[in-house]
N, C-alpha and C positions, 0 to 999 in steps of 0.2 A: 121419734126416730126420723132423722133426715133421709130423704129418698132422692138421689140424684137421677139425672136422665140416663146416665151410664155410669157404672162403677169400675173404673179401670184399676183402682187400687185392689179391689177384691180379685179382679182377673189376674193381676200380677202376682198376688199372693199364692194363687193356685198353681202357677207355673214358674215360680221364682227361680228354682234351681236350673231349669231348662233355659230360661231367658238369660240368666247370669252366665251360664256356660257358653251360650251362643255369642253373646257380646264379647266375652273374654277371648273366645276363639278368633274373632275378627281382629281384635286389638293385637293379639300376639302374632297373627299372621301379617298385620300391617299392610293389608290391601284393602283399601276403603272405597275405591271407585271401580265398579265392574268386578271381574274376577270370578272365582269359583262359587261364591255365595250367591251372587246375582244369577249366574248361569244355572245353578242348581234350583233356585227358587222359580225361575222362568220355566224350567222343565216341569217342576212339581205342579205349578199353577196350571200350565197347559194341560197336564194330565188330569187334574182336578176338574177343570171346566170341560174337558173333552175337545180341546182345540189343538191343532197341529203345531201352532206357534204361539209363543207368549213373549212380549217385549216389554221390559220394565222401563218406566219413565219417571219423571220427578213428581208428578201429581196427577190426580184424576182429571183436572182441567186440561192439563197438557196432553193427557191421553186422548181426550176428545179432539183437541186441535191437530195433533199429529196424525191421528187416524183419518181425519178429513183430508188432510194434505196427502197422506199416503195412498188414499183412494182416489186421488185425482181431483178433488174439489178445488175450484179456483175462483178468482175474484169475479163477482157478477152472478155466480151460480146460486140457485135457490135450494134451501133445505127445509123440508116440512118437519116441524117439531111442535110439542105442546107449549102453551104459555104458562102452565102451572108446574114450575120446576124451579130448581136453583139456577141463578144467573149463569153459572158456568156452561150450561147446555147451550144457550144462545150466544154467550160470550165467545166460545170457541169457534162458532160458525162465523161470527163477526170478525174475529182476529185473522181468519183465513181470507177476508175480503168477500165472503159469501153473504147471502141474505137469509136470515131466519124467517120463514113463513109460518105463522102460528095456525094450528088447527085445534079446536076445542077438545076437551077430555070426556071420558066416560064418567058418569056421576058416581059410580060405585067403586071403580078401581083407581080413579084419578089419573089414569094413563091415557095416552093419545087414542081417540076414538077412531077406529079404522073407517067408520062409515062417513067420516068428514074429511078424509084425506084427498080423495080424487078431485074434489071441487077446488082444492088448493094447487093442483098440479098445472103448470104452465110449460111452454117450450124451454124455459130456463131451469126448470126443476131438474136436479141431478141426484138428490138423495133424500131419504127419510130417516130421521133420528128419533126413534121412540125412546122414552124414558121409563124404566122399571121403578116407578116412584114408591118410596117407603119400603121397598122389598117385594112388591107384588109385581109379577110379570105383565108386561104389556101383551095384548092379544096378537102374538106374532104370526099366527096362521094367516089371517086376512091381510095383515101388513106385508107379509112376504109375497102374497098373491098379487097385491097391487104393485109392488116393486117389480115383480117379474113382468107383469103386464106392461108397465111403462118403462122397463129397462132402467131402473133406478138402483143406486147403491143404498144399502141399509147399514147404518152404524148405530149400534145399541149403547145407550148410556146406562151402564149397570153400576153406577157409583154407589147406589144404595141397595144393590140386589145380588151381591156375590153369594152363590149358593142357592138362590131362588131357581125354580125349574118350572118348565112349561111342557105340556103334552099335546102333541098334534101329529097326525099322520105326516110323513115326509115324502116329498117327491124330489126327483133329481131336477136341478136347474140346468137348462140348456146353456151352452156358451153364449148364445144370443140374448139371454134373459136380462142382462144389464147393459146400460150404456157403458162405454169405455172411454172416459175422458182421459187426456194425456196424463200418464203416470208421472211421478217425480223424476224417474229415470227410465231410459228405454228398457224394455224387457222382451224376451222372446215369447212366442205364443205358448211354449211349453212351461213358462215359469209360473203360471197361476194355477191354483186349485180352487175351484168355485164351490163354496159351501152350498149344500142343497137348500132350497127354500122349503117352506111348509105350505100346505094348502089350508083354506079356510075350514073352520069347524062348523058343523051344522048348528043352527040356532037351538035345536033340541038337545045339544050336548049337555051332559050332566057331569058334575064334579067326579073326577077319578079319585078313588081312594088310593092311598099309598101302596096297597097290596095288589091293586089291579094290574093287568098285564100291559096296558098302554104305556110305552116307554116315555119317561121324562127326560128332557134335555136341559142342561144348565143354560140359563140366559147368557147372552154374549156369544153364542155359537150358531145363531140363526141367520144373522146378517153377514156382511163382509168383514165387519170387525166389531168386537165388544170392548168397552172401555170401563176399567175398574178403578176405584179409588181406595187408598189405604189410609185415609185420614183417620187419626186416632180413635174417633168415636164410631167408626164403621163396624160392621159385623166382623170384618178382619181388619184390624187397625194397626198401623205401624206406631213407632214412638217418634213421630214427626210426619212429614208429608211423603207421599209416594203414590205411584199409579202404575197401571199396566194396560196393554192392549193385547187381546187375544184374537186370533184370526186363523182361518183355514187356508189363506191365500199366501203362498210363498213370496210373491212379488210384493204384497202389502207388507209383509214381515221385513223384507229386505229394505224397503223404503223407510219403514219405522226406525230401523237400526241406524240407517244413515242419517235421518233427520234428527234423531236424539243426540247425535254426536257431531254437531256442527256441520252437518251436510257431507261428511267424509266417510268413505268406506275404508280408506287407507290413511293412516295418520299424516296430517299436514297436507293432504291432497283433497280439496273440497269441491264437490260436484254441484251442489245446490246450496242456497241459503238454508242453514239449519238452526238448531237450538242446542243449548247446554241443558239437556233434560234427561238426566240419568238417575236411576234408582241406586242409592248408595248401598254398600255391602252391609253396613250395620243394620239398616232397615230391612234388607233382604234376609239377613240371619234371624232377626226377630220374627219376621213374617213366616219364615220356615217353621219355626216352633209353633206359632199360632195355627198355621194351616192344619197341623196334625189334630187339632182340637176343633176345628171349624164345624164339622158335622154335628158333634155333640153340642156345641154352643147353639147351633141353629135349632136343634132339637129342644133344648132348654128354652130358647126364645119362644118356640111354638107352644111349649108347656105354659109359659107365663101368659101368652096371648090367649090360650084356652081358659085360664083362670079369670083373666080380665073379661072375657066374653060371658063367663058364668056370673060374675058379680056385677058387672056393669049392665048386663042384659036386664037386670031388675030395676035399673034407674031410668025414670022417665026423661025423655028429651036428649038421650045419648045413644047414638047409633054406633055400634062396634064395627071394626074393619071387615070388609067383604073379602072373601077368597073366592075368586071366580072358578068356573069349570076348567078343568085341566090345568090349574095353576097351583104351584106350591110356594106360598109366601115365606120369606126368611125373616120378616119383621125387624128390619133395621130400625124402623120407627113403628111405634104402636099409636096410630092416629085415629082418633074418634071423630064423630060428626056431631056437633051440637045442634039442637033444634033452633030454627031460625028465630031470631029475636033474643036469644040467650045473651046476657052480658058476659062475653068471654073474658074481657079484661078483669071484671070483678071476680070471676071464677079463678082465674090465674092468681090474683092477689090473695084470695082465700087459701088456695093450695100453698102458695109461698109462705104464708103466715104459719102453716103447719109443717114447714120444711119439705114440702113436696115440689119438685121441679116440674115444669111443663114448657113447652115451646110451640110456636106457630110456624109450621113449614107449609106454606109461605104466605105472608100477609098481603103481598102485592103481586099480581100476575105480571108477567114479563111485558105484555103489550101496553101496560100502564106505567112502566118504569120510565123515568126520564131519559135514560140512555137510548131508548127506542122511540122517543117522541117524534122523531123525524119520519117514522113510518106511518104516522097518523093514527095510531091505535087510540081507541076511546072506550069509555065505559059502555058496556052493552054489546061489545064486539064478540066477546066469548063468555056468554052468561053462565055456563056450567063452571068454568074456571073461576069466574068472579064470585059466584055463590060459595064455592069451596073455600076460597081464600078467607071468607068472612066466618066460616063455620067450623073449620078443622082445628084440632087441638091434639098435639102429641104428648103422650104420657111416658113416664120412666119404663124402660124395658131393657133387661140385660140378663144373661144366663144365670147369674147368681141370685136373682131376685126371688124372694120367698113368697109363699102364699099369704103370709101375715102382712107383708108389704103391699101386696095387690089389694088385700081387703082394706088396708089403711087408705089407699088412694081411692078405691071405689066408694068407701063410706064418706070420705071427705067431699067427693063430687056430689054424692047424694044429698048431703047436708047443705051444700052451697047452691044446689039447683032446685030445692024443693019449694 
C-alpha cells in the first residue's frame, strides 16, 4: 500500500460537495479578484486566529515580505531569524534590502533559541522573525520579552503552523516597547493597536494539558504580524498558492492592503512602490470550506502523531518529535530525529521501495547556502542547526491516515535500521 506525504485526494473526497459548490459559486458570480469571498475569508481567518485584521496575499513568501515592509523594515536593517528553515524566511528579508542575521535553534523544537538572540542584536537590529517550524510553536514568551526590552518588531513565520497554539501569561506592551521605523505611509498616533507581548515562562514550567485553565493563543498573534501560507500541502492548503498576514495593528493592516495592490489605496493613484499580490476568490472560496474542518483535521493529525510516538517509540535510534511545555503542535510535518551516523539516504531508499514517502526538511542550513555566501557563513557557525540538517526525516502525516498505515511506516523503519 503506497503512503504519500499528504493525501489531498482523500481530503477532497471527504468534502467534495462543499468544494464543488464553492467553486461553482465563484464562477457563477464571475468575481475572481478580491470581492466578497476574499473579504469573508479574511474575516473568518482573523476570527479563527484571534487577530483583529487579516489580509490575503498571493503566497506565504509574499506574506513575509509584505509584513516586513508594512512594519517599516527598510534596506540595511537587520532581522534575527533561525538558519534552519525554508529559504523563504530569509529570502523575504533579503528582498526588502534588509539583512538576515542567523541565531541557532533549540535542539528539541528546532525553533529559534531565545537564549541566543541577544548576542545577535546590534544598533541596526529592527526585528526578530521566529519560525514555528514543522508546526511546533517557537518559545514566544522570552522572544517577546527580548523584543520589548530592545524595542524590536516581531514578525512570526507561521507558514507551517496554522492552528498551533502557545500558552504563556500575557502582559500589556507599552507604546514605547518597540522601535517605530518609518511606516510605509504616514499614520496618526491613534492608528495603531499594539498587540500585547508575553513574558518569559519559568524554566520549571511543565506542559499544560488541553483541559487546564492556562489560555492558549494561536501562533501569529503574539508579534506585530503573523504570516500564513496556504500552499496545497499545508495544514490548511489551497488548490494553488496563497498567503495571509494577521495582525492586531490597524496601520500595519492598512499598509498591507496598499502594498498588495500596487501601492495604491485608490485605483490608479499609487503612493508607494507596491506588488501585485492578491489572494484570488477561487482560492478564498476553497479555503473557507476547509477552514470549517481545520480543528478536526488538526485533532486527527495529533491522533496520528500519538500513534507514531507509540510505535516508533519502540524503534532504537529514532527520536519522535518533542512537544514543549505550553505548546500545542499542529503537526504540519511529522519529523523524527535519527541517531547520529544513521544512513538516512539508505533509509529513504528502503522506504521508497515499499511505497512510503519521506522528505528531509531541510538538508542545508541557510548560512551554508550559496545565496548567503557573501555573509561569510561557514560550517560550525551554527552547530545545532547543522546537526539537525543531517539527522531529521519527515514522515507521512495527514488526517485520513490510518493506524495500519502508521504501523506499516514504523515497521519499515524498524527493519531498515536494525
